[in-house]
C-alpha positions in Angstrom: 0.0 0.0 0.0 2.9 2.4 0.7 3.9 2.1 -2.9 0.4 3.1 -4.1 0.4 6.0 -1.6 3.8 7.3 -2.9 2.7 7.0 -6.5 -0.6 8.9 -5.7 1.4 11.7 -4.0 3.7 11.9 -7.1 1.1 11.8 -9.9 -2.2 13.0 -8.3 -1.2 15.2 -5.2 -4.7 16.7 -5.3 -6.3 13.4 -4.2 -7.0 12.7 -0.5 -5.6 9.2 0.1 -6.6 7.1 3.1 -4.7 4.0 4.1 -7.3 1.7 5.6 -5.4 -0.6 7.9 -4.4 -1.2 11.5 -6.5 -1.4 14.7 -8.3 2.0 14.3 -10.2 1.0 11.2 -13.6 1.9 12.7 -12.4 5.5 13.1 -10.9 5.5 9.5 -14.3 4.4 8.1 -15.7 7.7 9.3 -13.3 9.4 6.9 -14.4 7.4 3.8 -16.7 10.2 2.5 -13.9 12.8 2.8 -11.4 10.6 0.9 -10.9 10.3 -2.8 -8.9 7.1 -2.7 -9.1 4.3 0.0 -6.3 1.8 -0.1 -6.8 -1.6 1.5 -5.1 -5.0 1.4 -7.0 -8.1 0.3 -6.7 -9.5 3.8 -8.3 -6.4 5.3 -11.1 -6.6 2.7 -11.7 -10.3 3.6 -11.9 -9.5 7.4 -14.1 -6.4 7.1 -16.4 -7.4 4.2 -19.4 -7.5 6.5 -19.0 -3.8 6.9 -17.5 -2.8 3.5 -20.3 -4.5 1.5 -22.6 -1.7 2.7 -20.4 1.2 1.4 -21.3 2.7 -1.9 -18.1 3.2 -3.9 -17.8 4.9 -7.3 -15.0 2.6 -8.4 -13.6 -0.7 -7.0 -10.1 -1.3 -8.5 -8.3 -4.6 -7.9 -4.6 -4.4 -8.2 -2.7 -7.6 -8.9 -6.2 -9.1 -9.8 -4.8 -12.6 -10.1 -5.1 -12.6 -6.3 -8.8 -13.6 -6.9 -8.0 -16.3 -9.5 -9.6 -18.9 -7.3 -13.3 -17.9 -7.4 -14.2 -20.1 -4.4 -11.7 -18.3 -2.1 -12.8 -16.0 0.6 -11.0 -13.0 -1.0 -12.8 -13.6 -4.4 -16.2 -13.9 -2.7 -15.5 -10.7 -0.7 -14.6 -8.7 -3.8 -17.9 -9.7 -5.5 -19.9 -8.4 -2.5 -18.5 -4.8 -2.9 -20.9 -2.2 -4.3 -19.7 0.2 -6.9 -20.7 2.0 -10.1 -17.6 0.7 -12.0 -15.2 -2.2 -11.5 -11.7 -2.4 -12.8 -9.1 -5.2 -12.5 -5.4 -4.6 -13.1 -2.9 -7.4 -13.7 0.3 -8.2 -15.4 -0.5 -11.9 -15.3 -4.2 -12.4 -15.6 -3.7 -16.0 -16.7 -1.1 -17.5 -14.3 -2.0 -21.1 -14.6 -4.9 -21.7 -16.9 -7.9 -20.0 -18.5 -10.0 -20.6 -15.4 -8.1 -17.7 -13.7 -9.8 -15.4 -16.1 -13.2 -16.8 -15.2 -12.9 -15.6 -11.6 -11.7 -12.1 -12.6 -14.7 -11.8 -15.0 -17.1 -13.0 -12.3 -16.0 -9.9 -10.4 -16.0 -7.5 -13.4 -19.1 -8.7 -15.3 -21.0 -11.3 -13.2 -22.5 -14.0 -15.4 -20.8 -12.9 -18.6 -19.0 -16.2 -19.0 -21.9 -18.3 -17.8 -21.4 -21.0 -15.2 -17.7 -21.3 -14.2 -17.8 -25.1 -14.3 -19.0 -25.0 -17.9 -16.3 -22.4 -18.8 -13.6 -24.5 -17.2 -14.7 -27.6 -19.0 -14.3 -25.9 -22.4 -11.1 -24.0 -21.3 -9.4 -27.1 -19.9 -8.3 -28.4 -23.3 -5.1 -26.4 -24.3 -5.5 -27.6 -27.9 -9.0 -26.4 -28.3 -8.3 -23.5 -30.7 -12.0 -22.9 -31.5 -12.8 -22.2 -27.8 -9.8 -19.8 -27.6 -11.0 -18.0 -30.7 -14.5 -17.5 -29.4 -13.2 -16.4 -26.0 -10.8 -13.9 -27.5 -13.6 -12.4 -29.6 -16.0 -12.2 -26.6 -13.4 -10.8 -24.1 -11.7 -8.3 -26.3 -14.1 -5.4 -25.7 -13.5 -5.7 -22.0 -9.7 -6.0 -22.0 -7.3 -3.2 -22.5 -3.9 -4.8 -23.0 -0.8 -2.6 -22.8 2.6 -4.0 -23.3 5.6 -2.2 -21.7 7.0 -1.5 -25.2 3.8 0.4 -26.1 3.4 2.5 -23.0 6.9 2.9 -21.7 9.0 3.0 -24.8 11.4 5.4 -23.1 12.5 2.5 -20.8 16.1 1.4 -21.4 16.7 -2.1 -22.6 16.3 -5.2 -20.4 18.9 -7.9 -21.1 18.0 -11.4 -19.9 20.5 -14.3 -19.8 20.7 -17.8 -18.3 23.9 -18.6 -16.5 24.6 -22.4 -16.4 26.5 -23.4 -13.3 28.6 -26.6 -13.0 28.2 -28.4 -9.8 31.2 -29.6 -7.9 32.0 -33.3 -7.4 30.3 -33.6 -3.9 27.2 -31.6 -4.8 26.8 -33.6 -8.1 27.2 -36.9 -6.2 24.5 -35.8 -3.7 22.2 -34.7 -6.5 22.7 -38.0 -8.5 22.0 -40.2 -5.5 18.7 -38.2 -4.8 17.6 -38.3 -8.4 18.3 -42.1 -8.7 16.3 -42.7 -5.5 13.3 -40.8 -6.6 13.4 -42.2 -10.1 13.4 -45.8 -8.8 10.7 -45.2 -6.2 8.4 -42.8 -8.1 8.2 -44.4 -11.5 7.2 -47.7 -10.1 4.6 -46.1 -7.9 3.1 -44.2 -10.8 2.8 -47.4 -12.9 0.9 -49.1 -10.1 -1.2 -46.2 -8.7 -1.3 -43.7 -11.6 0.0 -40.1 -11.7 -3.1 -38.5 -10.0 -2.7 -40.5 -6.8 1.1 -39.9 -6.6 1.1 -36.1 -7.3 2.1 -35.1 -3.8 5.1 -37.6 -4.0 6.0 -36.1 -7.3 5.9 -32.5 -6.0 8.1 -33.4 -3.0 10.6 -35.2 -5.2 10.9 -32.2 -7.6 11.2 -29.8 -4.6 14.0 -31.8 -3.1 15.9 -32.0 -6.4 15.5 -28.2 -6.8 16.9 -27.7 -3.3 19.8 -30.0 -4.0 20.6 -27.9 -7.1 20.7 -24.8 -4.9 22.8 -25.9 -1.9 23.3 -29.2 0.0 22.4 -27.4 3.3 18.8 -27.0 2.1 18.4 -30.8 2.3 20.1 -31.5 5.6 21.7 -29.7 8.4 25.1 -29.6 6.8 27.5 -26.7 6.9 26.6 -23.8 4.6 30.3 -23.8 3.8 29.8 -26.9 1.6 30.3 -26.3 -2.1 27.4 -24.8 -4.1 27.8 -24.0 -7.8 25.3 -21.1 -7.6 27.1 -19.4 -4.7 30.4 -19.8 -6.5 28.9 -17.8 -9.4 26.7 -15.3 -7.3 29.1 -14.0 -4.6 32.0 -13.0 -6.9 29.4 -11.3 -9.2 27.9 -9.3 -6.2 31.3 -8.3 -4.9 32.3 -7.0 -8.4 29.0 -5.1 -8.9 29.0 -3.5 -5.4 32.6 -2.4 -6.1 31.5 -0.7 -9.3 28.6 1.1 -7.6 25.8 -1.0 -9.0 22.7 -2.2 -7.0 21.4 -5.7 -7.3 18.2 -7.6 -6.5 18.6 -11.3 -5.6 15.4 -13.5 -5.7 14.9 -17.0 -4.4 11.9 -19.1 -3.5 13.8 -20.6 -0.6 14.3 -18.4 2.4 16.9 -20.9 3.7 18.9 -20.2 0.5 18.7 -16.5 1.2 19.9 -17.1 4.7 23.0 -18.8 3.4 23.6 -15.9 1.0 23.3 -13.5 3.9 26.1 -15.2 5.8 28.4 -14.9 2.8 27.5 -11.2 2.3 28.2 -10.6 6.0 31.6 -12.3 5.7 32.3 -10.2 2.6 31.4 -7.0 4.4 28.6 -6.2 1.8 25.7 -4.1 3.1 22.3 -5.4 2.1 18.6 -5.3 2.8 16.4 -8.4 3.2 12.7 -9.0 2.7 10.5 -12.2 3.0 7.0 -13.0 4.2 7.9 -12.3 7.8 9.2 -8.8 7.1 7.0 -6.2 8.8 8.2 -2.8 7.7 8.6 -3.4 3.9 8.5 0.4 3.3 11.6 1.0 5.4 13.5 -1.8 3.7 12.6 -0.5 0.2 13.4 3.2 1.1 16.8 2.2 2.5 17.8 0.2 -0.5 16.5 2.9 -2.9 18.3 5.8 -1.1 21.3 4.5 0.7 24.3 4.4 -1.7 26.1 2.0 0.5 23.3 -0.6 0.4 24.2 -2.5 -2.7 22.2 -5.8 -2.5 18.5 -6.6 -1.8 17.7 -10.2 -0.9 14.1 -11.0 -1.6 11.8 -14.0 -1.3 10.2 -14.5 -4.7 6.7 -14.9 -3.3 6.9 -12.0 -0.8 8.6 -9.5 -3.0 7.9 -10.5 -6.6 5.0 -8.0 -6.8 4.1 -4.5 -5.8 7.6 -3.1 -5.1 9.3 -0.3 -7.0 13.1 -0.9 -6.9 14.4 1.2 -9.8 17.7 1.8 -7.9 18.8 -1.6 -9.0 20.1 -2.3 -12.5 21.1 -6.0 -11.9 18.7 -8.9 -11.0 19.6 -12.5 -10.1 17.0 -15.3 -10.0 18.7 -18.0 -8.0 16.2 -20.8 -8.8 13.8 -21.2 -11.7 10.1 -21.2 -11.0 7.5 -23.3 -12.9 5.8 -20.2 -14.1 8.1 -17.8 -16.0 5.5 -15.0 -15.6 6.4 -15.0 -11.8 10.1 -14.5 -12.7 9.3 -11.8 -15.2 7.2 -9.9 -12.5 10.3 -10.1 -10.2 12.7 -8.8 -12.8 10.2 -6.0 -13.5 10.7 -4.7 -9.9 13.7 -3.0 -11.4 12.7 -2.6 -15.1 9.8 -0.2 -14.7 8.9 3.4 -15.1 11.6 5.5 -13.4 14.5 3.2 -14.5 17.1 5.2 -16.4 19.7 2.5 -16.9 19.9 -0.7 -18.8 18.7 -3.7 -16.6 20.6 -7.0 -16.7 18.7 -10.1 -15.4 20.4 -13.4 -14.9 18.8 -16.8 -14.1 21.1 -19.3 -12.5 20.5 -22.9 -13.5 22.6 -25.9 -12.6 23.6 -28.0 -15.6 22.3 -31.6 -15.8 19.7 -31.1 -13.2 15.9 -30.9 -12.9 16.3 -27.1 -13.3 17.5 -27.5 -16.8 14.6 -29.9 -17.5 12.1 -27.5 -16.1 13.3 -24.9 -18.6 12.9 -27.4 -21.5 9.4 -28.4 -20.2 8.3 -24.7 -20.1 9.1 -24.3 -23.7 7.2 -27.4 -24.7 4.1 -26.5 -22.6 4.0 -22.8 -23.3 1.1 -22.8 -25.7 -2.2 -21.1 -24.8 -3.8 -18.3 -26.6 -1.5 -15.4 -27.0 -4.6 -14.6 -29.0 -6.5 -14.4 -25.8 -3.8 -12.3 -24.1 -1.3 -14.3 -22.2 0.4 -17.7 -22.1 -0.4 -20.7 -20.0 2.7 -21.4 -18.0 1.4 -24.0 -15.6 3.7 -27.0 -16.0 2.2 -29.0 -13.2 -1.4 -28.8 -14.5 -0.7 -31.1 -17.5 2.3 -33.0 -16.3 2.4 -36.5 -17.8 4.4 -39.6 -16.8 6.6 -39.1 -19.8 7.3 -35.5 -18.6 8.3 -36.9 -15.2 10.6 -39.5 -16.7 12.3 -36.6 -18.6 12.6 -34.5 -15.4 14.2 -37.4 -13.6 16.5 -38.4 -16.4 
């Protein structure tokens, strides 16, 4: 919310902005009629919907509207109860997993427009059904205003993305190979006897463990964080060099345990940094320090906690430590730096360990990335349509 407040002060200083949060919300509600813009989190909306549903708004605007992609969630139900003359949904990734994500957003925007959600999902479930996509694209087009960054921010400097392939050391490779062989032997037999649907939780755990092994052995067992890690061998020298040259860098990982190891290495190297994950309370202070303190050269961020909603244009380098199934999530993270206000070229690096499941995930993304750019985005959910053959490839 602090980001929205800052942007409102910058672009529309004439608006009276109210942050609806904290313990004195009852008092804040008295100021609704004197405010032009009321900012609230989805969590606050869910908790206070029994009161907010009786307020007459001119507009209800959902930022990061993919937050309501599950139309049976409490948040999605709460948004549909709000009363307003107009409704707007903003999202950089309106289709994160499948076309059903759009169904929930349109249930909020134009209730009933797509008919029964179960029927919609039935038709949208087949990624090869081009006729359905064509009909959907035609029907939704009047309600979607799509703006690419190239179209609306063509003054932005270039963004260079590159994959850096890391070679694991002998010990890390041995650990990874043992783990992969174990899961391949146990899982493939289980799938043949019980089917993929019944073993999906085992599959997810196996893939998680292999991804952790690719990052650092200490993510699997309580070994020393001094053990060899191909990614740290690449990352730390890069950070030391960039800090020495006066650049600022964002480092993203899904694993807070991996970020904790990076922190120890930065402490030893004497590099000043900021840190943000789901437990961080004062996000605003962290962001402002990184943006304004010239000595703070690195920002370590949990991908889920900081991949959205932050403006970090002080950085011109970004490292993604571990690939995510959904490339749209990685792109959102990189765009914390590559956004309006950035004046320098942005360099983004994805670190992938060679001959591991990470390399296979990247291959699988390319094969599966086929849903209706004609509609507006791509389907990047690998897990939704994972087959036994795909799994054999991932464990090969």
